[in-house]
DSSP file (Angstrom, degrees, kcal/mol; ACC not computed):
  #  RESIDUE AA STRUCTURE BP1 BP2  ACC     N-H-->O    O-->H-N    N-H-->O    O-->H-N    TCO  KAPPA ALPHA  PHI   PSI    X-CA   Y-CA   Z-CA
    1    1 A M     >        0   0    0      0, 0.0     4,-1.8     0, 0.0     5,-0.2   0.000 360.0 360.0 360.0 -42.5  -42.1   38.9    3.6
    2    2 A D  H  >  +     0   0    0      1,-0.2     4,-2.2     2,-0.2     5,-0.1   0.864 360.0  56.2 -63.9 -34.3  -39.0   39.0    5.8
    3    3 A L  H  > S+     0   0    0      2,-0.2     4,-2.4     1,-0.2    -1,-0.2   0.876 104.2  52.9 -65.4 -37.1  -40.0   35.6    7.1
    4    4 A V  H  > S+     0   0    0      2,-0.2     4,-2.6     1,-0.2    -1,-0.2   0.922 110.0  47.6 -64.7 -44.6  -40.0   34.2    3.6
    5    5 A F  H  X S+     0   0    0     -4,-1.8     4,-2.5     1,-0.2    -2,-0.2   0.890 111.7  51.1 -63.3 -39.2  -36.5   35.4    2.9
    6    6 A L  H  X S+     0   0    0     -4,-2.2     4,-2.3     2,-0.2    -2,-0.2   0.913 111.6  46.5 -64.3 -43.6  -35.3   34.0    6.2
    7    7 A V  H  X S+     0   0    0     -4,-2.4     4,-2.6     2,-0.2     5,-0.2   0.918 113.2  49.0 -65.4 -43.8  -36.8   30.6    5.5
    8    8 A V  H  X S+     0   0    0     -4,-2.6     4,-2.4     1,-0.2    -2,-0.2   0.905 111.8  49.7 -63.1 -41.3  -35.4   30.6    2.0
    9    9 A A  H  X S+     0   0    0     -4,-2.5     4,-2.4     2,-0.2    -2,-0.2   0.909 111.6  48.4 -64.5 -42.2  -31.9   31.5    3.3
   10   10 A L  H  X S+     0   0    0     -4,-2.3     4,-2.4     2,-0.2    -2,-0.2   0.918 112.1  48.3 -64.7 -43.4  -32.1   28.8    6.0
   11   11 A V  H  X S+     0   0    0     -4,-2.6     4,-2.5     1,-0.2    -2,-0.2   0.910 111.4  51.5 -62.8 -41.3  -33.1   26.2    3.4
   12   12 A G  H  X S+     0   0    0     -4,-2.4     4,-2.6    -5,-0.2    -2,-0.2   0.906 109.8  49.1 -61.3 -42.4  -30.3   27.4    1.1
   13   13 A L  H  X S+     0   0    0     -4,-2.4     4,-2.7     2,-0.2    -1,-0.2   0.899 110.8  50.1 -64.3 -40.3  -27.8   27.1    3.9
   14   14 A I  H  X S+     0   0    0     -4,-2.4     4,-2.2     2,-0.2    -2,-0.2   0.921 112.8  46.2 -64.1 -43.6  -29.0   23.6    4.8
   15   15 A V  H  X S+     0   0    0     -4,-2.5     4,-2.3     2,-0.2    -2,-0.2   0.914 113.4  49.5 -64.7 -42.9  -28.7   22.5    1.1
   16   16 A L  H  X S+     0   0    0     -4,-2.6     4,-2.5     1,-0.2    -2,-0.2   0.907 110.4  50.3 -62.8 -42.7  -25.2   24.1    0.8
   17   17 A K  H  X S+     0   0    0     -4,-2.7     4,-2.4     1,-0.2    -1,-0.2   0.908 110.9  49.6 -62.9 -41.6  -24.1   22.4    4.0
   18   18 A G  H  X S+     0   0    0     -4,-2.2     4,-2.2     2,-0.2    -2,-0.2   0.900 111.0  49.4 -63.3 -41.1  -25.3   19.0    2.7
   19   19 A A  H  X S+     0   0    0     -4,-2.3     4,-2.2     2,-0.2    -2,-0.2   0.913 112.1  47.8 -65.4 -42.2  -23.6   19.5   -0.7
   20   20 A L  H  X S+     0   0    0     -4,-2.5     4,-2.4     2,-0.2    -2,-0.2   0.894 111.2  50.7 -66.0 -39.0  -20.3   20.4    1.1
   21   21 A A  H  X S+     0   0    0     -4,-2.4     4,-2.2     2,-0.2    -1,-0.2   0.898 110.3  50.2 -64.6 -39.6  -20.5   17.4    3.4
   22   22 A N  H  X S+     0   0    0     -4,-2.2     4,-1.9     2,-0.2    -2,-0.2   0.909 110.8  49.0 -64.2 -42.1  -21.1   15.2    0.4
   23   23 A K  H  X S+     0   0    0     -4,-2.2     4,-2.1     1,-0.2    -2,-0.2   0.902 110.1  51.4 -64.6 -40.9  -18.1   16.6   -1.4
   24   24 A E  H  X S+     0   0    0     -4,-2.4     4,-2.5     1,-0.2    -1,-0.2   0.895 107.6  52.6 -64.0 -39.8  -16.0   16.1    1.7
   25   25 A R  H  X S+     0   0    0     -4,-2.2     4,-2.7     1,-0.2    -1,-0.2   0.899 108.1  52.0 -61.2 -39.9  -17.1   12.5    1.9
   26   26 A G  H  X S+     0   0    0     -4,-1.9     4,-2.4     2,-0.2    -2,-0.2   0.912 109.5  48.6 -62.5 -42.9  -16.0   12.1   -1.7
   27   27 A F  H  X S+     0   0    0     -4,-2.1     4,-2.5     2,-0.2    -2,-0.2   0.913 112.5  48.6 -62.8 -42.4  -12.6   13.5   -1.0
   28   28 A R  H  X S+     0   0    0     -4,-2.5     4,-2.9     2,-0.2     5,-0.2   0.916 111.3  49.3 -65.2 -42.8  -12.2   11.3    2.1
   29   29 A K  H  X S+     0   0    0     -4,-2.7     4,-2.7     2,-0.2    -1,-0.2   0.928 112.5  48.2 -61.2 -44.2  -13.2    8.2    0.1
   30   30 A N  H  X S+     0   0    0     -4,-2.4     4,-2.3     2,-0.2    -2,-0.2   0.915 112.9  47.7 -63.1 -43.5  -10.8    9.0   -2.7
   31   31 A R  H  X S+     0   0    0     -4,-2.5     4,-2.3     2,-0.2    -2,-0.2   0.918 113.5  47.5 -63.7 -44.0   -8.0    9.6   -0.2
   32   32 A D  H  X S+     0   0    0     -4,-2.9     4,-2.5     2,-0.2    -2,-0.2   0.899 110.6  52.1 -64.2 -40.3   -8.7    6.4    1.6
   33   33 A R  H  X S+     0   0    0     -4,-2.7     4,-2.2    -5,-0.2    -2,-0.2   0.909 110.6  48.0 -62.6 -42.2   -8.9    4.5   -1.7
   34   34 A K  H  X S+     0   0    0     -4,-2.3     4,-2.3     2,-0.2    -1,-0.2   0.904 111.1  50.8 -64.8 -41.0   -5.5    5.9   -2.7
   35   35 A K  H  X S+     0   0    0     -4,-2.3     4,-2.3     2,-0.2    -2,-0.2   0.918 110.4  48.7 -63.7 -43.6   -4.0    5.0    0.7
   36   36 A I  H  X S+     0   0    0     -4,-2.5     4,-2.5     1,-0.2    -1,-0.2   0.906 111.0  51.0 -62.3 -41.3   -5.3    1.4    0.5
   37   37 A Q  H  X S+     0   0    0     -4,-2.2     4,-2.5     1,-0.2    -2,-0.2   0.891 109.1  51.2 -64.3 -39.0   -3.9    1.1   -3.0
   38   38 A Q  H  X S+     0   0    0     -4,-2.3     4,-2.5     2,-0.2    -2,-0.2   0.913 110.8  48.3 -63.5 -42.1   -0.5    2.3   -1.8
   39   39 A V  H  X S+     0   0    0     -4,-2.3     4,-2.4     2,-0.2    -2,-0.2   0.917 112.7  48.2 -64.8 -42.9   -0.4   -0.2    1.0
   40   40 A L  H  X S+     0   0    0     -4,-2.5     4,-2.3     2,-0.2    -2,-0.2   0.905 112.0  49.4 -64.2 -41.2   -1.4   -3.0   -1.4
   41   41 A D  H  X S+     0   0    0     -4,-2.5     4,-2.5     2,-0.2    -2,-0.2   0.913 111.3  49.2 -63.7 -42.5    1.3   -1.9   -3.9
   42   42 A A  H  X S+     0   0    0     -4,-2.5     4,-2.4     2,-0.2    -2,-0.2   0.904 111.3  49.6 -63.7 -41.0    3.9   -1.8   -1.2
   43   43 A A  H  X S+     0   0    0     -4,-2.4     4,-2.3     2,-0.2    -1,-0.2   0.902 111.0  49.7 -64.5 -40.5    2.9   -5.3    0.0
   44   44 A R  H  X S+     0   0    0     -4,-2.3     4,-2.5     2,-0.2    -2,-0.2   0.919 111.3  48.7 -64.2 -43.5    3.1   -6.7   -3.5
   45   45 A R  H  X S+     0   0    0     -4,-2.5     4,-2.5     1,-0.2    -2,-0.2   0.908 111.5  49.9 -63.0 -41.4    6.6   -5.1   -4.0
   46   46 A N  H  X S+     0   0    0     -4,-2.4     4,-2.7     2,-0.2    -1,-0.2   0.911 110.9  49.3 -63.4 -41.9    7.7   -6.6   -0.7
   47   47 A L  H  X S+     0   0    0     -4,-2.3     4,-2.4     2,-0.2    -2,-0.2   0.923 111.9  48.1 -63.3 -44.5    6.4  -10.0   -1.7
   48   48 A E  H  X S+     0   0    0     -4,-2.5     4,-2.2     2,-0.2    -2,-0.2   0.903 112.4  49.6 -63.3 -40.7    8.1   -9.9   -5.1
   49   49 A S  H  X S+     0   0    0     -4,-2.5     4,-2.4     2,-0.2    -2,-0.2   0.915 111.2  49.0 -64.0 -43.7   11.4   -8.8   -3.4
   50   50 A D  H  X S+     0   0    0     -4,-2.7     4,-2.4     1,-0.2    -2,-0.2   0.897 110.7  50.6 -63.0 -40.2   11.2  -11.6   -0.9
   51   51 A Q  H  X S+     0   0    0     -4,-2.4     4,-2.0     2,-0.2    -1,-0.2   0.896 110.3  49.7 -65.7 -39.2   10.5  -14.1   -3.6
   52   52 A R  H  X S+     0   0    0     -4,-2.2     4,-1.5     2,-0.2    -2,-0.2   0.909 111.2  49.3 -65.0 -41.1   13.5  -12.9   -5.6
   53   53 A Q  H  X S+     0   0    0     -4,-2.4     4,-1.1     1,-0.2    -2,-0.2   0.899 110.6  50.5 -65.2 -39.6   15.7  -13.1   -2.5
   54   54 A Q  H  < S+     0   0    0     -4,-2.4     3,-0.2     1,-0.2    -1,-0.2   0.877 110.2  49.4 -65.7 -37.0   14.5  -16.7   -1.9
   55   55 A S  H  < S+     0   0    0     -4,-2.0    -1,-0.2     1,-0.2    -2,-0.2   0.775 107.8  55.2 -74.4 -24.3   15.2  -17.7   -5.4
   56   56 A D  H  < S+     0   0    0     -4,-1.5    -1,-0.2    -5,-0.1    -2,-0.2   0.749  91.8  87.8 -77.9 -23.9   18.8  -16.2   -5.2
   57   57 A L  S  < S-     0   0    0     -4,-1.1     3,-0.1    -3,-0.2     2,-0.1  -0.468  90.3-106.3 -74.2 145.0   19.6  -18.3   -2.1
   58   58 A P        -     0   0    0      0, 0.0    -1,-0.1     0, 0.0     2,-0.1  -0.400  45.9 -94.6 -67.3 151.1   21.1  -21.7   -2.7
   59   59 A S    >   -     0   0    0      1,-0.1     3,-0.8    -4,-0.1    -4,-0.0  -0.414  25.7-134.8 -70.0 142.4   18.7  -24.5   -2.0
   60   60 A S  T 3  S+     0   0    0      1,-0.2    -1,-0.1    -2,-0.1     0, 0.0   0.711 100.1  61.2 -72.1 -20.5   19.0  -25.9    1.6
   61   61 A G  T 3  S+     0   0    0      1,-0.1     2,-0.6     2,-0.0    -1,-0.2   0.738  95.5  67.6 -78.5 -23.0   18.8  -29.5    0.4
   62   62 A K    <   -     0   0    0     -3,-0.8     2,-0.5     2,-0.0    -1,-0.1  -0.873  67.0-163.4-104.6 123.1   21.9  -29.3   -1.7
   63   63 A K        -     0   0    0     -2,-0.6     2,-0.3    -5,-0.0    -3,-0.1  -0.880  19.1-129.0-103.1 135.0   25.3  -28.8    0.0
   64   64 A K        -     0   0    0     -2,-0.5    -2,-0.0     1,-0.0     0, 0.0  -0.631  22.4-126.0 -79.9 137.2   28.2  -27.7   -2.1
   65   65 A S        -     0   0    0     -2,-0.3    -1,-0.0     1,-0.1     0, 0.0  -0.555  31.8-102.1 -79.1 149.0   31.2  -29.8   -1.7
   66   66 A P        -     0   0    0      0, 0.0    -1,-0.1     0, 0.0     3,-0.1  -0.288  47.6 -88.7 -67.0 157.5   34.4  -28.0   -0.8
   67   67 A P        -     0   0    0      0, 0.0    -3,-0.0     0, 0.0     0, 0.0  -0.316  53.9 -92.8 -64.8 150.8   36.9  -27.3   -3.6
   68   68 A P        -     0   0    0      0, 0.0    -3,-0.0     0, 0.0     0, 0.0  -0.295  41.8-109.0 -65.4 148.8   39.5  -30.1   -4.1
   69   69 A L        -     0   0    0      1,-0.1     3,-0.1    -3,-0.1     6,-0.0  -0.468  37.2-103.6 -74.5 147.6   42.8  -29.8   -2.3
   70   70 A P    >   -     0   0    0      0, 0.0     3,-1.5     0, 0.0    -1,-0.1  -0.365  49.9 -85.3 -67.4 153.8   45.8  -29.1   -4.4
   71   71 A P  T 3  S+     0   0    0      0, 0.0     3,-0.1     0, 0.0     0, 0.0  -0.318 112.6  23.8 -62.0 140.1   48.1  -32.0   -5.2
   72   72 A G  T 3  S+     0   0    0      1,-0.3     2,-0.2    -3,-0.1    -3,-0.0   0.447  87.5 132.8  87.5   1.7   50.7  -32.7   -2.5
   73   73 A S    <   -     0   0    0     -3,-1.5    -1,-0.3     1,-0.1     2,-0.3  -0.585  55.7-118.4 -86.3 151.3   48.8  -31.1    0.4
   74   74 A K        -     0   0    0     -2,-0.2     2,-0.5    -3,-0.1    -1,-0.1  -0.610  16.8-154.3 -86.9 144.6   48.5  -32.9    3.7
   75   75 A T              0   0    0     -2,-0.3     0, 0.0     1,-0.1     0, 0.0  -0.985 360.0 360.0-116.2 122.4   45.1  -33.9    5.1
   76   76 A D              0   0    0     -2,-0.5    -1,-0.1     0, 0.0    -2,-0.0   0.416 360.0 360.0 -97.0 360.0   45.1  -34.3    8.9
């Protein structure tokens, strides 16, 4: 009789350990998924910021001419 209780207790512990390990894997997957999403969001924000900065810069092909000199000034 004692042997039956011992076997049942061991089987229960094994099942409990498996359930806890499964739950821990779920937590790790969820944490990893969130971390990957954060990295992707940060990369997207950086790309958008870089694109905005590039669009704010004057185009390299067009040079602005200097402002006209006031009348009566000397040019050397």
